[in-house]
A tleap script that builds the chain and sets N, CA, C and O, in Angstrom:
source leaprc.protein.ff14SB
mol = sequence {
  NMET THR THR TRP GLN LEU VAL ARG VAL ILE
  ALA GLY ALA PHE ILE LEU LEU SER LEU ALA
  LEU GLY ILE PRO GLY SER PRO ILE PHE HIE
  SER ALA TRP TRP LEU ALA PHE THR ALA PHE
  VAL GLY VAL ASN LEU LEU GLN SER GLY LEU
  THR LYS TRP CYS LEU MET GLU THR LEU LEU
  ARG LYS LEU GLY VAL ARG ALA GLY CALA
}
set mol.1.N position { 2.276 -25.190 -12.695 }
set mol.1.CA position { 2.132 -24.243 -11.281 }
set mol.1.C position { 2.833 -24.863 -10.009 }
set mol.1.O position { 2.817 -26.063 -9.735 }
set mol.2.N position { 3.352 -24.033 -9.389 }
set mol.2.CA position { 3.633 -24.231 -7.808 }
set mol.2.C position { 2.846 -24.348 -6.786 }
set mol.2.O position { 1.636 -24.192 -6.949 }
set mol.3.N position { 3.430 -24.678 -5.397 }
set mol.3.CA position { 2.578 -24.629 -4.584 }
set mol.3.C position { 2.102 -23.363 -3.991 }
set mol.3.O position { 1.017 -23.265 -3.419 }
set mol.4.N position { 2.903 -22.444 -4.137 }
set mol.4.CA position { 2.646 -20.901 -3.672 }
set mol.4.C position { 1.803 -20.355 -4.483 }
set mol.4.O position { 0.798 -19.714 -4.176 }
set mol.5.N position { 2.335 -20.682 -5.879 }
set mol.5.CA position { 0.903 -20.068 -6.847 }
set mol.5.C position { -0.571 -20.632 -6.522 }
set mol.5.O position { -1.622 -19.991 -6.557 }
set mol.6.N position { -0.369 -22.148 -6.161 }
set mol.6.CA position { -1.553 -22.836 -5.832 }
set mol.6.C position { -2.574 -22.489 -4.800 }
set mol.6.O position { -3.802 -22.543 -4.867 }
set mol.7.N position { -1.790 -22.125 -3.839 }
set mol.7.CA position { -2.543 -21.767 -2.445 }
set mol.7.C position { -2.933 -20.455 -2.953 }
set mol.7.O position { -4.037 -20.092 -2.547 }
set mol.8.N position { -2.152 -19.411 -3.954 }
set mol.8.CA position { -3.297 -18.060 -3.839 }
set mol.8.C position { -4.250 -18.362 -5.297 }
set mol.8.O position { -4.976 -17.429 -5.641 }
set mol.9.N position { -4.259 -19.026 -5.744 }
set mol.9.CA position { -5.540 -19.264 -6.898 }
set mol.9.C position { -6.728 -19.485 -5.993 }
set mol.9.O position { -7.679 -18.710 -5.898 }
set mol.10.N position { -6.502 -21.199 -5.002 }
set mol.10.CA position { -7.577 -21.168 -4.374 }
set mol.10.C position { -8.103 -20.595 -3.664 }
set mol.10.O position { -9.315 -20.385 -3.709 }
set mol.11.N position { -7.100 -20.058 -2.552 }
set mol.11.CA position { -7.578 -18.529 -1.870 }
set mol.11.C position { -8.826 -17.869 -2.261 }
set mol.11.O position { -9.990 -17.998 -1.880 }
set mol.12.N position { -7.968 -16.755 -3.564 }
set mol.12.CA position { -8.593 -16.354 -4.262 }
set mol.12.C position { -10.395 -16.925 -4.577 }
set mol.12.O position { -11.460 -16.377 -4.293 }
set mol.13.N position { -10.100 -18.194 -5.248 }
set mol.13.CA position { -11.361 -18.453 -5.738 }
set mol.13.C position { -12.109 -19.201 -3.768 }
set mol.13.O position { -13.031 -18.528 -3.307 }
set mol.14.N position { -11.917 -19.704 -3.417 }
set mol.14.CA position { -13.038 -19.407 -2.101 }
set mol.14.C position { -13.331 -18.182 -1.697 }
set mol.14.O position { -14.517 -17.991 -1.428 }
set mol.15.N position { -12.499 -17.179 -1.560 }
set mol.15.CA position { -13.039 -16.003 -1.058 }
set mol.15.C position { -14.189 -15.669 -2.036 }
set mol.15.O position { -15.292 -15.436 -1.541 }
set mol.16.N position { -14.048 -15.627 -3.290 }
set mol.16.CA position { -15.025 -15.274 -4.232 }
set mol.16.C position { -16.212 -15.909 -4.223 }
set mol.16.O position { -17.348 -15.479 -4.425 }
set mol.17.N position { -15.694 -17.303 -3.887 }
set mol.17.CA position { -17.361 -18.117 -4.230 }
set mol.17.C position { -17.979 -17.807 -2.831 }
set mol.17.O position { -19.195 -17.635 -2.748 }
set mol.18.N position { -16.959 -17.710 -1.429 }
set mol.18.CA position { -18.004 -17.752 -0.578 }
set mol.18.C position { -18.293 -16.550 -0.468 }
set mol.18.O position { -19.152 -16.364 0.393 }
set mol.19.N position { -17.850 -15.413 -1.106 }
set mol.19.CA position { -18.609 -14.130 -1.220 }
set mol.19.C position { -19.881 -14.266 -1.623 }
set mol.19.O position { -20.902 -14.144 -0.946 }
set mol.20.N position { -19.711 -14.653 -3.323 }
set mol.20.CA position { -20.551 -14.590 -3.787 }
set mol.20.C position { -22.214 -15.459 -3.015 }
set mol.20.O position { -23.354 -14.998 -2.965 }
set mol.21.N position { -21.591 -17.032 -2.443 }
set mol.21.CA position { -22.946 -17.033 -1.614 }
set mol.21.C position { -23.253 -16.849 -0.502 }
set mol.21.O position { -24.044 -17.609 0.058 }
set mol.22.N position { -22.522 -15.427 0.325 }
set mol.22.CA position { -23.260 -14.989 1.226 }
set mol.22.C position { -23.546 -13.971 1.366 }
set mol.22.O position { -23.976 -13.679 2.482 }
set mol.23.N position { -23.467 -12.950 0.367 }
set mol.23.CA position { -23.673 -11.662 0.054 }
set mol.23.C position { -25.419 -11.759 -0.422 }
set mol.23.O position { -25.780 -12.311 -1.462 }
set mol.24.N position { -26.253 -11.187 0.448 }
set mol.24.CA position { -27.814 -11.123 0.153 }
set mol.24.C position { -27.970 -10.670 -1.327 }
set mol.24.O position { -28.700 -11.202 -2.164 }
set mol.25.N position { -27.329 -9.821 -1.467 }
set mol.25.CA position { -27.450 -9.527 -2.720 }
set mol.25.C position { -27.437 -9.929 -4.184 }
set mol.25.O position { -28.055 -9.562 -5.183 }
set mol.26.N position { -26.246 -11.060 -3.857 }
set mol.26.CA position { -25.514 -12.006 -5.047 }
set mol.26.C position { -26.520 -12.751 -5.568 }
set mol.26.O position { -27.245 -13.336 -4.763 }
set mol.27.N position { -26.787 -12.894 -7.022 }
set mol.27.CA position { -27.839 -14.072 -7.547 }
set mol.27.C position { -27.813 -15.340 -6.925 }
set mol.27.O position { -28.837 -15.996 -6.735 }
set mol.28.N position { -26.596 -15.734 -6.577 }
set mol.28.CA position { -26.358 -16.977 -5.963 }
set mol.28.C position { -26.422 -17.214 -4.354 }
set mol.28.O position { -26.096 -18.275 -3.823 }
set mol.29.N position { -26.867 -16.125 -3.694 }
set mol.29.CA position { -26.562 -16.017 -2.255 }
set mol.29.C position { -27.613 -17.241 -2.105 }
set mol.29.O position { -28.606 -17.563 -2.757 }
set mol.30.N position { -26.999 -17.761 -1.020 }
set mol.30.CA position { -27.804 -19.170 -0.389 }
set mol.30.C position { -27.846 -18.974 1.144 }
set mol.30.O position { -28.781 -19.412 1.814 }
set mol.31.N position { -26.524 -18.125 1.818 }
set mol.31.CA position { -26.696 -17.903 3.647 }
set mol.31.C position { -25.095 -17.164 4.072 }
set mol.31.O position { -23.894 -17.215 3.807 }
set mol.32.N position { -26.107 -16.477 4.917 }
set mol.32.CA position { -24.663 -15.257 5.114 }
set mol.32.C position { -23.869 -16.251 6.235 }
set mol.32.O position { -23.193 -15.499 6.938 }
set mol.33.N position { -23.741 -17.283 6.553 }
set mol.33.CA position { -23.143 -18.154 7.184 }
set mol.33.C position { -21.985 -18.257 6.505 }
set mol.33.O position { -21.032 -18.372 7.276 }
set mol.34.N position { -21.543 -18.262 4.782 }
set mol.34.CA position { -20.878 -18.391 3.804 }
set mol.34.C position { -19.774 -17.270 4.353 }
set mol.34.O position { -18.585 -17.376 4.054 }
set mol.35.N position { -20.055 -16.666 4.816 }
set mol.35.CA position { -19.210 -15.293 5.186 }
set mol.35.C position { -18.080 -15.717 6.194 }
set mol.35.O position { -16.875 -15.464 6.201 }
set mol.36.N position { -18.969 -16.532 7.138 }
set mol.36.CA position { -17.626 -16.880 7.996 }
set mol.36.C position { -16.661 -18.210 7.339 }
set mol.36.O position { -15.983 -18.867 8.129 }
set mol.37.N position { -16.654 -18.492 6.113 }
set mol.37.CA position { -15.709 -19.321 5.394 }
set mol.37.C position { -14.728 -18.400 4.899 }
set mol.37.O position { -13.540 -18.724 4.884 }
set mol.38.N position { -15.220 -16.996 4.389 }
set mol.38.CA position { -14.463 -15.987 3.772 }
set mol.38.C position { -13.794 -15.583 4.911 }
set mol.38.O position { -12.711 -15.077 4.617 }
set mol.39.N position { -14.051 -15.614 6.281 }
set mol.39.CA position { -13.158 -15.072 7.483 }
set mol.39.C position { -12.133 -16.223 7.437 }
set mol.39.O position { -11.009 -15.934 7.027 }
set mol.40.N position { -12.310 -17.109 7.696 }
set mol.40.CA position { -11.392 -18.275 7.617 }
set mol.40.C position { -10.258 -18.523 6.735 }
set mol.40.O position { -9.083 -18.614 7.091 }
set mol.41.N position { -10.752 -18.632 5.463 }
set mol.41.CA position { -9.759 -18.593 4.416 }
set mol.41.C position { -8.957 -16.890 4.808 }
set mol.41.O position { -7.748 -16.841 4.581 }
set mol.42.N position { -9.320 -16.189 5.108 }
set mol.42.CA position { -8.563 -14.904 5.745 }
set mol.42.C position { -7.290 -15.162 6.320 }
set mol.42.O position { -6.134 -14.989 5.935 }
set mol.43.N position { -8.057 -15.834 7.815 }
set mol.43.CA position { -7.440 -15.858 9.085 }
set mol.43.C position { -6.560 -17.369 8.799 }
set mol.43.O position { -5.956 -17.841 9.762 }
set mol.44.N position { -6.512 -18.073 7.505 }
set mol.44.CA position { -5.741 -19.093 7.423 }
set mol.44.C position { -4.098 -18.039 6.359 }
set mol.44.O position { -2.953 -18.490 6.395 }
set mol.45.N position { -4.472 -16.679 5.554 }
set mol.45.CA position { -3.949 -15.995 5.090 }
set mol.45.C position { -2.758 -15.910 5.386 }
set mol.45.O position { -1.650 -16.189 4.927 }
set mol.46.N position { -3.480 -15.213 6.742 }
set mol.46.CA position { -2.294 -14.250 7.730 }
set mol.46.C position { -1.829 -15.072 8.389 }
set mol.46.O position { -0.630 -14.997 8.653 }
set mol.47.N position { -2.569 -16.081 8.854 }
set mol.47.CA position { -1.854 -17.144 9.861 }
set mol.47.C position { -0.063 -17.686 9.037 }
set mol.47.O position { 1.095 -17.584 9.440 }
set mol.48.N position { -0.726 -18.283 7.695 }
set mol.48.CA position { 0.439 -18.468 7.233 }
set mol.48.C position { 1.999 -17.344 6.661 }
set mol.48.O position { 3.160 -17.617 6.355 }
set mol.49.N position { 1.400 -16.380 6.728 }
set mol.49.CA position { 2.237 -14.910 6.538 }
set mol.49.C position { 3.041 -14.696 7.871 }
set mol.49.O position { 4.110 -14.096 7.751 }
set mol.50.N position { 2.830 -14.928 8.577 }
set mol.50.CA position { 3.304 -14.558 9.914 }
set mol.50.C position { 4.104 -15.733 10.518 }
set mol.50.O position { 4.959 -15.715 11.403 }
set mol.51.N position { 3.573 -16.807 9.770 }
set mol.51.CA position { 4.279 -18.479 10.496 }
set mol.51.C position { 5.594 -18.851 9.619 }
set mol.51.O position { 6.685 -19.399 9.780 }
set mol.52.N position { 4.895 -18.273 8.673 }
set mol.52.CA position { 5.732 -19.223 7.151 }
set mol.52.C position { 5.233 -20.331 7.258 }
set mol.52.O position { 6.114 -21.146 6.988 }
set mol.53.N position { 3.847 -21.075 7.623 }
set mol.53.CA position { 3.991 -22.468 7.271 }
set mol.53.C position { 2.265 -22.337 6.930 }
set mol.53.O position { 1.418 -21.708 7.565 }
set mol.54.N position { 2.084 -23.287 5.521 }
set mol.54.CA position { 0.603 -23.128 5.185 }
set mol.54.C position { 0.033 -24.614 4.880 }
set mol.54.O position { 0.647 -25.277 4.043 }
set mol.55.N position { -1.201 -25.225 5.563 }
set mol.55.CA position { -1.290 -26.152 5.408 }
set mol.55.C position { -2.071 -26.752 4.042 }
set mol.55.O position { -2.130 -27.901 3.604 }
set mol.56.N position { -2.517 -25.772 3.665 }
set mol.56.CA position { -2.562 -26.013 2.281 }
set mol.56.C position { -1.475 -26.629 1.128 }
set mol.56.O position { -1.636 -27.506 0.281 }
set mol.57.N position { -0.208 -25.722 1.492 }
set mol.57.CA position { 0.727 -25.656 0.846 }
set mol.57.C position { 1.307 -27.276 1.012 }
set mol.57.O position { 1.700 -27.940 0.053 }
set mol.58.N position { 1.277 -27.730 2.332 }
set mol.58.CA position { 1.437 -29.182 2.789 }
set mol.58.C position { 0.942 -29.847 1.947 }
set mol.58.O position { 1.600 -30.243 0.985 }
set mol.59.N position { -0.578 -30.179 2.142 }
set mol.59.CA position { -1.650 -30.825 1.005 }
set mol.59.C position { -0.754 -30.265 0.119 }
set mol.59.O position { 0.391 -30.466 0.524 }
set mol.60.N position { -0.787 -29.596 -1.006 }
set mol.60.CA position { -0.241 -29.994 -2.223 }
set mol.60.C position { 0.919 -30.270 -2.731 }
set mol.60.O position { 1.195 -30.341 -3.929 }
set mol.61.N position { 1.659 -30.439 -1.765 }
set mol.61.CA position { 2.996 -30.660 -1.547 }
set mol.61.C position { 2.838 -32.333 -1.609 }
set mol.61.O position { 3.573 -32.981 -2.354 }
set mol.62.N position { 2.006 -32.863 -0.920 }
set mol.62.CA position { 1.953 -34.307 -0.716 }
set mol.62.C position { 0.818 -34.931 -2.120 }
set mol.62.O position { 0.618 -36.136 -2.272 }
set mol.63.N position { 0.311 -34.069 -2.848 }
set mol.63.CA position { -0.233 -34.269 -3.792 }
set mol.63.C position { 0.842 -34.502 -5.217 }
set mol.63.O position { 0.624 -35.044 -6.301 }
set mol.64.N position { 1.942 -33.897 -4.715 }
set mol.64.CA position { 3.011 -34.008 -6.099 }
set mol.64.C position { 2.995 -33.046 -6.680 }
set mol.64.O position { 3.299 -33.147 -7.869 }
set mol.65.N position { 2.583 -31.436 -6.055 }
set mol.65.CA position { 2.596 -30.568 -7.050 }
set mol.65.C position { 3.935 -29.822 -6.343 }
set mol.65.O position { 4.256 -29.592 -5.177 }
set mol.66.N position { 4.478 -29.594 -7.514 }
set mol.66.CA position { 5.956 -28.879 -7.357 }
set mol.66.C position { 5.915 -27.682 -6.012 }
set mol.66.O position { 4.921 -27.099 -5.580 }
set mol.67.N position { 6.998 -27.592 -5.661 }
set mol.67.CA position { 7.572 -27.238 -4.190 }
set mol.67.C position { 7.724 -25.807 -5.369 }
set mol.67.O position { 8.149 -25.867 -6.523 }
set mol.68.N position { 7.117 -24.311 -4.462 }
set mol.68.CA position { 7.410 -23.054 -5.207 }
set mol.68.C position { 8.691 -22.397 -4.556 }
set mol.68.O position { 8.885 -22.324 -3.342 }
set mol.69.N position { 9.591 -21.899 -5.606 }
set mol.69.CA position { 10.693 -21.214 -4.860 }
set mol.69.C position { 10.758 -20.028 -3.916 }
set mol.69.O position { 11.837 -19.678 -3.437 }
savepdb mol mol.pdb
quit
């Protein structure tokens, strides 16, 4: 996988997990504050789309993941 693919997989997993932990009807509900993490991931996706720079992609490159085309 390339960095841009992994960024989307990680962001999707973070969103789904934080929703599962933050929505009261969920069987693994922990706290509604997890919804703030969902918003944080969404804001970062929006920022990376507008600025063409993503911190997660930079971190993945430093860890040796192949850059996307």
